[in-house]
C-alpha positions in Angstrom: 82.2 99.3 113.3 85.0 100.1 110.9 84.3 101.7 107.4 86.8 101.8 104.7 86.9 104.2 101.8 86.9 102.0 98.7 87.4 102.7 94.9 88.1 100.2 91.9 90.8 101.4 89.7 93.1 100.7 86.6 96.7 101.5 88.3 99.3 102.6 85.6 102.5 101.1 84.9 105.6 102.8 86.4 107.1 104.1 83.1 103.4 105.8 82.2 103.5 107.3 85.9 107.0 108.7 85.3 106.1 110.5 81.8 102.8 111.7 83.0 104.1 113.2 86.1 107.0 114.8 84.1 104.3 117.4 82.7 103.8 118.7 86.2 106.8 120.9 85.7 105.2 122.6 82.7 102.5 124.6 84.6 104.3 125.6 87.9 102.6 129.0 88.0 99.1 127.8 88.3 97.5 127.5 91.7 97.0 123.7 91.6 97.9 120.7 93.8 99.6 117.8 91.7 98.5 114.3 92.6 101.5 112.3 93.8 103.2 110.3 91.1 102.4 106.9 93.1 98.7 107.9 93.2 97.9 108.3 89.6 95.2 106.0 88.4 92.0 105.5 86.2 89.0 105.2 88.8 86.5 102.6 87.5 84.3 103.0 90.2 84.1 104.9 93.6 82.1 103.1 96.2 82.9 105.3 99.3 82.7 104.1 102.9 82.0 100.3 103.2 81.8 97.7 106.1 84.0 94.7 105.9 81.0 92.7 105.0 80.3 94.8 102.0 84.1 95.0 101.1 84.0 91.2 100.8 81.2 91.1 98.4 82.8 94.1 96.5 86.3 91.8 96.2 84.2 89.0 94.9 82.5 91.0 92.3 85.5 92.5 91.4 87.3 89.3 90.7 84.2 87.7 88.7 83.9 90.8 86.5 87.7 90.8 85.9 87.8 87.2 84.6 84.7 87.9 82.0 87.1 90.5 80.2 90.1 90.2 78.3 93.1 92.5 78.6 93.2 95.4 76.5 95.2 98.6 75.6 94.6 102.0 76.9 95.8 105.0 74.9 96.4 108.1 76.5 96.3 111.2 74.0 96.2 114.8 75.9 96.2 116.7 78.8 93.4 119.2 79.2 91.2 120.9 81.8 88.6 118.9 83.5 85.6 118.0 83.5 84.9 119.2 80.0 82.7 121.8 79.3 82.7 123.2 83.2 84.8 125.6 84.8 88.3 123.9 85.2 88.6 122.1 88.4 91.2 119.9 87.6 94.0 119.0 85.1 93.3 116.0 83.3 95.1 113.4 81.3 92.3 111.9 78.8 92.5 108.6 77.0 90.8 107.6 73.7 87.7 106.0 74.1 87.6 102.6 74.5 84.7 99.9 73.8 86.6 97.3 76.2 86.9 99.7 78.9 83.4 100.9 78.7 81.9 97.2 78.8 84.0 96.4 81.7 83.1 99.6 83.5 79.4 99.0 82.8 79.6 95.4 83.8 81.3 96.4 87.1 78.8 99.0 87.8 75.5 97.0 87.2 77.1 94.0 89.2 77.7 96.2 92.3 74.6 97.6 92.2 73.0 94.2 91.6 71.4 95.0 88.1 71.9 92.8 85.2 73.5 94.3 82.3 71.1 94.7 79.5 71.7 98.2 77.9 74.4 98.6 75.1 77.5 100.0 76.9 78.9 103.3 75.3 82.6 103.5 74.6 84.3 105.2 77.8 87.0 107.7 77.7 89.4 107.0 80.6 90.9 109.9 82.5 93.5 110.3 85.0 93.4 113.4 87.3 96.7 115.0 87.1 96.1 118.2 89.6 93.4 119.7 91.4 92.6 123.2 90.8 92.5 125.8 93.7 89.3 127.5 92.5 89.9 130.4 94.7 93.2 131.3 93.3 92.5 130.3 89.8 89.4 133.0 89.6 91.6 135.7 90.6 93.7 134.9 87.4 92.4 136.8 84.4 90.9 134.4 81.9 93.2 135.3 79.2 96.1 135.1 81.5 95.2 131.7 82.3 97.6 129.1 80.5 96.0 127.0 77.8 96.2 123.4 78.9 95.8 121.2 75.5 98.9 119.0 75.1 99.0 116.3 72.6 100.6 113.2 74.1 101.1 109.6 72.9 101.3 106.8 75.6 99.8 103.4 75.6 99.9 100.5 78.1 98.0 97.3 78.3 95.3 96.6 81.1 95.8 93.2 82.9 94.0 93.6 86.1 91.7 96.0 88.2 92.4 97.0 91.5 90.4 97.3 94.6 92.0 100.2 96.5 91.4 101.8 99.8 91.9 105.6 100.3 92.7 106.9 103.6 92.6 110.5 104.0 95.7 112.0 105.5 97.1 115.3 106.2 99.4 115.3 103.3 96.7 114.3 100.8 95.2 110.7 100.3 97.3 107.6 100.8 96.0 104.6 98.6 96.8 100.8 99.0 95.6 98.0 96.9 93.6 95.3 98.8 93.4 93.0 95.9 94.6 93.0 92.3 91.8 91.3 90.2 93.6 89.7 86.9 91.5 89.9 83.6 91.2 86.7 81.8 94.3 85.8 79.3 
C-alpha cells in the first residue's frame, strides 16, 4: 500500500517568493540550508503519511473548509530566528497575526480530526521557513559573534486558495507538488 507525505499549505505568489529569497544573500556566513525559492510556503497543517483513501478524505475536507472562508490578506513584517523563545533552529519570515487565518486553520484542523469547532479561535501568526540552521555548526559560533536577525519587511498578498501538497523526500531536499488547489469563497 502506498503512503504519501501530505500537508496543507498556503503557497506564495511568485513576486513574494522572489522578494523573500533575496534575503538569502544577506546572511551567507551562517551555517544554514536555505529553502529553495519554489518551496517557500505557509504550512496550515502537516498530516504525515496517508493512504490514498485517507488522502481522498483530506481533499474533500479541504475543499469544503476552503469554501466556508473568504479571501484575506496576509502581511509579512519581519525576518527572525525561529521558533521564538528557543535556541534558533530556523530563519523565519513572520507575518502579522490574522484572525481570518486563525479561524480557517482551526476549522481545518478540527474538521480533519473529526472534532467540531466550538472554542474561540485565536489569531494565528503565519510564518514561512526561510532556512534551517545546522545546529552543530551554529553552536560553535560564539553567541556574540552570531549575526542578529531581526529584519523589518513589508510585504502583503491576498490568499485565494489553500493547497493540498505532497512532499517527496529527495537527496537534494524535499520536492513539493500541489495535488489540489482549493479555492476560498469569493
